[in-house]
C-alpha positions, 0 to 999 in steps of 0.5 A: 401749554405750561400749568402756569399758562392754564391758570392764566388762561382759566382765571380771566373772566372779565368783570363786564358782561361781554368779554372778547379775545383776539387770539395771537396770530390768527384772525379768529375772534372768540367772543362771551356767550351765555351757557344755558341750562342754569349753568355758569355764564362764561367768557370763552378764554382760550381754546384749552378752557373749550377742551375741559369737562364741563364739570371741571370748568364749572368747579373752577369758574363757581368762585366767580360765579359767587362773585358776580352773579346774584344768588337764587336767581335765574333767568330763562327764556322762551324765544319766539319766531314765526315761518313757514306758517309755523310757530317756532321756539329756540331750545338749545341741547348741552353736549353729552345731555339727551334733553333739550332746554331753553336759553338761560343764565343768571344775573348779573349784581350789575343788571336787571332782569331785562337787561340780563335777558337781553344780554343772554338773547344776544349771545344766543341769537345776535339778534338786539332790540328784543321784543321782551316780556317777563310772564312769570316766576318759577319756584318748585323745590329742586327745580335746577338742583338735580342737573348738578347732584354729581357735582359737589355741594360746594358748587354755587351752580347748585344751589336752589334757584327761583327762575324768571320766565321772559318771552322774546318775540323775534324776527325768525329771519334775523336770528342766527341760532348759535351753537357754542363749544358746551353745546350740540345744537341751538335749533328752532322746534315748531311749538306744536312738536316739542321734544322732551325738555329738562328741569321744568322748561316745559312748564315755562315754555307752556306758560309763555305760549298761554300769555301769548294767547291771553296777550292777544286780546287786547294787544297787538302781535305781529311786528316783531314776528312779520317782515316789514312788508306782509299781507293780510292773510300772511298776519291772520295766518300768524294769529290763527297759528298762536291762537290754535284755531280758525279764524273768519276772513272777513271779521279778522279784516275789519277787526284789523282795520279797526285797530287803526295801526297798519298802513297799506302800501299803494302797490300791491304784491307783484306775481302769482297767478291770481289777484295780487294781494295788498301789502301792508306794514305796521304804523310803528308809532300806533302799534306802540301806542296800542301796547301801551293803551290796549285793544278794546275788543279780543278774539 
C-alpha cells in the first residue's frame, strides 16, 4: 500500500454512527464498532488500520474525535444476562491489556445518552431494542486519564471524563459477544466471580447490581432476561440470583400472581419424570404498565 493510500484509508471516518465498507473483490464486510474502555469509537476502514498500533490509531483519530464527540462525557454499560441459573455481566479486554472492562464509548454530538448506549451495545452484542436504564454518574478525579498516561497530552482521549452509567437487561441467547480487531476477548462473566476490572469499572458494575436489586422492590424484572416461555421456579431462580438470597416458594408464587403481569399457557411443559410444570409468559402490556406505575410491595 502506498503512503497516499494509507493516508486516504486513515481519513475515511464517517460522520454518522455506523460506516460499512465493502472491500473490493471480496465478500467480507467490515462494520463500525465501539472501542471500549474510554478509547475512541472507531469505524473499520481497511485492514491497514487493523494492523496499526493502538497508540498510533488514537493519535491519528484524535482530531476527528474532537470534532464529532462531546468532550468530557463517556458512557459505560453494564450488560446483565441470565444463563444456567447464573447472573452474567458482559466484559471486554483490549489486546495487550491484563484487566477486563465494561463496554463503553463516547457520545456523538448528535446523540443523547440512551442513543449512545444503544449504539455501543448494538455494535458489541448485535442486540437491538435493549432495555436500558441510567443509574449513576462517576466523577472521580483522574478516573480515565491514567489509562493514557503514556500518551501525549494533546490526545483527545486524555482529558478528564465523567462517565454516565447505563445498565442493560438482555436475553443471553440473543447476544453474540463481538471480539473486534482491537480486543482479545469479549465474554460473559458470572457476577459473583468477576475478574479485576480496569479504571473504576468495578465500582460502576457494583452500583448497577445494587440498583437492579433495589428496583426489584418496585419494578418487574424478567421480561428482558428470560426466554418467552418460562416456569415459575425459573422466574424464582432469577429473582433469587439477583437478590442473592432464597425466597419462600409459596410466597413468591402468590406475590407474582398478585402482580397480574403473567399469562399462563394452557399446556404445561412436556417431558421429565416429574409432574410437568406450568408455563408462563409476561403480559407485555401489563408489564409495561407495571414498569410505569410500580409494584405495590417489595421483597
